[in-house]
C-alpha positions in Angstrom: -50.9 27.4 -75.9 -52.4 29.6 -72.8 -50.0 31.8 -70.6 -50.8 32.5 -67.1 -48.6 35.4 -65.3 -46.7 34.6 -62.2 -44.4 35.6 -60.1 -41.2 33.7 -58.6 -40.8 34.2 -54.7 -37.9 32.1 -52.8 -38.7 31.5 -49.3 -37.7 34.5 -47.6 -38.4 37.3 -44.6 -39.7 40.1 -47.2 -42.9 39.2 -49.4 -43.7 40.6 -52.4 -46.8 42.6 -52.4 -49.1 43.2 -55.2 -49.6 47.3 -54.6 -50.2 50.3 -57.0 -47.8 54.3 -56.3 -51.3 56.0 -55.9 -52.6 52.9 -53.7 -49.4 53.2 -51.6 -49.7 56.9 -51.2 -53.3 56.8 -50.1 -52.3 54.2 -47.3 -49.3 56.4 -46.3 -51.4 59.7 -45.8 -53.9 57.4 -43.9 -51.3 56.0 -41.5 -49.3 58.7 -41.0 -51.0 62.0 -42.2 -49.3 64.6 -40.4 -46.5 63.3 -40.3 -43.1 65.2 -42.2 -42.9 63.6 -45.8 -40.5 65.5 -47.7 -38.3 68.4 -47.0 -36.5 70.6 -49.9 -33.4 72.2 -48.4 -33.1 74.5 -51.2 -36.4 75.6 -51.6 -37.4 75.6 -48.0 -40.9 73.2 -48.7 -42.3 70.7 -46.2 -45.0 68.7 -47.1 -46.6 66.3 -45.0 -47.7 62.6 -46.3 -51.4 64.4 -46.1 -50.0 67.5 -48.1 -48.4 65.2 -50.7 -51.5 63.2 -51.5 -53.4 66.8 -51.8 -51.1 68.2 -53.9 -50.5 65.2 -56.3 -54.5 64.9 -56.9 -54.7 68.3 -57.2 -51.3 68.5 -60.3 -53.2 64.9 -61.1 -56.3 66.8 -61.7 -54.9 69.7 -63.8 -52.9 67.0 -66.2 -56.7 65.3 -66.9 -58.5 68.7 -67.4 -55.8 69.6 -70.0 -56.5 66.4 -71.8 -54.1 63.9 -70.6 -55.2 60.4 -70.3 -54.8 57.5 -68.4 -51.1 55.7 -70.1 -50.3 58.8 -71.5 -47.0 59.3 -70.9 -45.4 62.4 -68.7 -42.0 63.3 -69.0 -40.2 64.7 -66.4 -36.7 67.3 -66.9 -35.1 69.1 -64.2 -32.6 69.4 -61.0 -34.3 67.9 -57.5 -37.1 69.3 -56.6 -40.3 69.7 -54.8 -41.7 70.2 -58.1 -40.5 67.0 -59.7 -41.6 65.0 -56.4 -45.4 66.5 -56.9 -45.2 65.4 -60.6 -43.9 62.2 -59.9 -46.6 61.2 -57.5 -49.8 63.3 -59.9 -48.7 61.4 -62.8 -49.0 58.4 -61.2 -52.3 59.2 -59.3 -53.4 60.2 -63.2 -53.1 56.8 -64.1 -49.8 58.2 -66.3 -46.6 56.6 -67.1 -43.8 58.9 -65.6 -40.6 59.3 -67.7 -37.3 60.5 -65.9 -35.3 62.6 -68.4 -31.3 63.3 -68.5 -31.0 66.8 -67.6 -27.9 66.7 -69.0 -29.0 65.4 -72.7 -28.8 67.9 -75.4 -31.4 69.3 -78.1 -31.2 66.2 -80.1 -31.3 63.8 -77.3 -34.8 65.4 -75.6 -36.2 65.2 -79.1 -35.6 61.6 -79.2 -36.7 60.6 -75.8 -39.9 63.1 -76.2 -40.7 60.8 -79.8 -39.4 57.5 -79.1 -41.9 56.6 -76.2 -44.7 59.5 -77.4 -44.3 62.0 -74.4 -47.7 64.0 -74.5 -46.9 66.2 -71.3 -43.3 67.4 -70.3 -42.7 69.3 -66.4 -39.8 71.2 -67.2 -37.3 73.4 -65.1 -36.6 76.8 -65.8 -33.2 76.7 -66.0 -30.3 74.5 -65.1 -26.7 75.2 -64.7 -27.1 78.2 -67.5 -28.9 76.0 -69.6 -32.8 77.6 -70.7 -34.6 74.5 -71.1 -37.4 76.9 -72.5 -34.9 77.9 -75.7 -33.6 74.0 -75.8 -37.1 73.2 -76.2 -38.0 75.7 -78.7 -34.7 74.7 -80.8 -36.9 72.2 -82.2 -40.1 73.2 -81.6 -40.6 76.8 -82.8 -43.9 76.6 -82.5 -43.5 78.0 -79.2 -42.4 80.9 -79.8 -45.7 81.4 -81.8 -48.2 80.5 -79.0 -49.2 82.2 -76.1 -48.5 81.9 -72.1 -50.9 79.1 -70.9 -51.3 77.9 -74.7 -51.4 74.2 -76.0 -48.9 73.4 -79.2 -48.5 71.1 -81.9 -45.3 70.7 -83.0 -44.4 69.2 -86.1 -41.8 67.7 -85.4 -42.7 66.0 -82.3 -46.6 65.4 -82.5 -47.7 63.7 -79.7 -46.0 66.7 -76.8 -48.6 69.4 -76.8 -48.4 70.4 -73.5 -45.2 71.6 -71.5 -45.2 72.7 -68.1 -42.6 75.2 -66.5 -41.0 74.8 -62.7 -40.5 78.0 -63.5 -42.4 81.2 -62.1 -42.4 83.1 -64.7 -45.3 83.6 -66.2 -44.7 84.9 -69.8 -43.0 81.9 -71.5 -44.9 81.0 -74.4 -46.4 77.8 -75.3 -46.2 77.2 -71.6 -48.4 76.7 -68.2 -46.9 76.8 -64.9 -46.7 74.2 -62.5 -48.9 76.6 -60.0 -51.8 76.4 -63.2 -51.3 72.6 -63.3 -52.8 72.7 -58.9 -55.4 75.0 -59.9 -56.4 73.4 -63.6 -58.3 70.6 -62.3 -61.9 70.3 -63.0 -65.3 68.5 -61.3 -65.0 65.7 -64.0 -61.4 65.2 -63.5 -61.5 65.6 -59.8 -63.6 63.0 -60.4 -61.7 60.8 -62.4 -58.5 61.3 -60.2 -60.5 59.6 -57.4 -62.5 56.9 -59.2 -58.9 55.8 -61.6 -58.1 52.1 -60.8 -54.6 50.9 -61.4 -52.9 47.4 -61.4 -50.0 46.2 -60.4 -48.6 44.9 -63.7 -49.4 48.4 -65.3 -46.1 50.4 -66.4 -45.4 53.4 -64.2 -42.0 54.8 -65.0 -40.1 54.9 -68.4 -36.3 55.4 -67.5 -33.9 56.0 -70.0 -30.4 54.5 -70.6 -27.1 57.4 -70.7 -26.8 57.3 -73.7 -22.9 56.1 -74.0 -22.7 53.5 -76.3 -25.7 54.6 -78.4 -29.0 56.2 -78.5 -31.2 56.3 -75.1 -33.2 53.5 -74.9 -36.3 53.4 -72.6 -36.9 50.5 -70.3 -40.4 50.5 -68.5 -41.1 49.5 -64.6 -44.9 48.8 -63.6 -45.7 49.9 -60.0 -45.0 46.1 -58.8 -41.2 46.6 -59.8 -40.8 50.0 -58.6 -42.3 49.3 -55.3 -41.0 46.1 -54.7 -37.5 47.1 -55.9 -37.8 50.0 -53.1 -39.1 46.9 -50.2 -35.9 45.2 -51.4 -33.7 48.0 -51.1 -34.8 49.0 -47.6 -34.9 45.3 -46.5 -30.6 44.7 -47.9 -29.8 48.4 -46.3 -31.5 47.7 -43.3 -33.8 50.9 -43.0 -36.3 50.4 -40.4 -38.3 53.0 -39.1 -38.4 56.8 -38.5 -35.3 57.4 -41.2 -35.3 60.4 -43.5 -33.7 59.3 -46.8 -31.8 62.4 -48.7 -31.4 62.1 -52.2 -28.6 64.0 -53.7 -28.6 61.3 -56.6 -30.8 62.6 -59.2 -34.3 61.2 -59.5 -34.1 61.0 -62.9 -31.4 57.9 -62.5 -32.9 54.6 -61.0 -31.6 54.7 -58.2 -32.6 58.1 -57.5 -36.2 57.5 -58.7 -36.9 54.0 -56.9 -36.3 55.4 -53.4 -38.8 58.3 -54.0 -41.3 55.8 -53.3 -39.0 54.1 -50.5 -39.9 55.9 -47.7 -44.0 55.3 -48.6 -43.4 52.0 -49.0 -41.9 51.5 -45.8 -44.1 54.1 -44.3 -47.0 51.1 -45.1 -45.4 47.7 -43.9 -43.1 49.2 -41.1 -43.2 52.5 -39.8 -43.4 56.3 -40.8 -40.2 57.6 -43.2 -39.5 61.1 -44.9 -37.8 62.1 -48.1 -35.0 64.8 -48.5 -34.2 66.7 -51.2 -31.1 68.6 -52.1 -29.7 69.8 -55.4 -26.2 69.3 -57.0 -25.0 72.8 -56.2 -25.9 72.2 -52.2 -23.2 69.6 -51.9 -20.6 70.8 -50.1 -23.5 72.3 -47.5 -24.8 68.9 -47.6 -22.9 67.6 -44.7 -23.9 70.4 -42.3 -27.6 69.8 -43.4 -27.1 65.9 -42.6 -26.1 66.9 -39.4 -28.3 69.3 -38.7 -31.5 67.0 -39.7 -30.1 63.7 -38.3 -30.8 62.4 -42.0 -29.8 58.6 -42.8 -29.4 56.7 -44.9 -27.8 59.4 -47.6 -27.7 58.4 -51.7 -25.5 59.9 -54.2 -23.2 59.7 -57.3 -19.8 58.1 -56.1 -18.0 60.5 -58.1 -19.6 63.4 -56.0 -19.0 61.9 -52.9 -15.4 63.5 -52.4 -16.8 67.0 -52.5 -20.0 66.6 -49.8 
């Protein structure tokens, strides 16, 4: 018996599209290159669609130059930030599968996530809510402490992971590279690989983990087709049309935080330009002032946190 892939699409105003995240980024940069795509409030970082594409391609080239290859798993652990945003799009541009990791996971849960999906590269915050992630990683990867800064590692307890990139500006963290290092690490060969990379819409794009409240965290795979069409359906259902600035108060490792990363770009391609606004949990009490100042709408957030905004 032969099985053929198919999609069931019932009649309606919105058709499913066969597109990939790298293709969506390219189209958005082509259509609305000078339009602001990202504003990270707490970092005061603003990027246009063209700048997002350029930095994502630089980051992707750096990852490939460091030995990662299309299909490898690339984890991101940290708060909502410019580095997360570029890290996700850079992973897509490199043909990697981005793995969103809950920043509240303890060392044993983080180790489980790395081993269960075979994460080969990890972009991690320097510190979040008093937790130094270099120390967390070193608790089950003591080999990090013996490595030099900007040196890859080989750990016995997490055999797949050999590249750790920190969002911190510190240059003396053993066994880690800085985010900026990846933007500058590309070679002529890796730049060509990024330029010529061809992905299919059914290829895996993202792995998100369950919370682990009733057992160990479990990974769920989303394809490019899943992510983009979920984003489009979300925008259609909520009535997002054009020139909107979507505020991400919800963590980007959350499915409702991660998928809307592609929503502004998806809607930029099929309707009109939209942008993305980031803020971390620590700024929630100032969020209302920011929303009024920038005319931000819509705003995504976890229900328990709305009472303190």
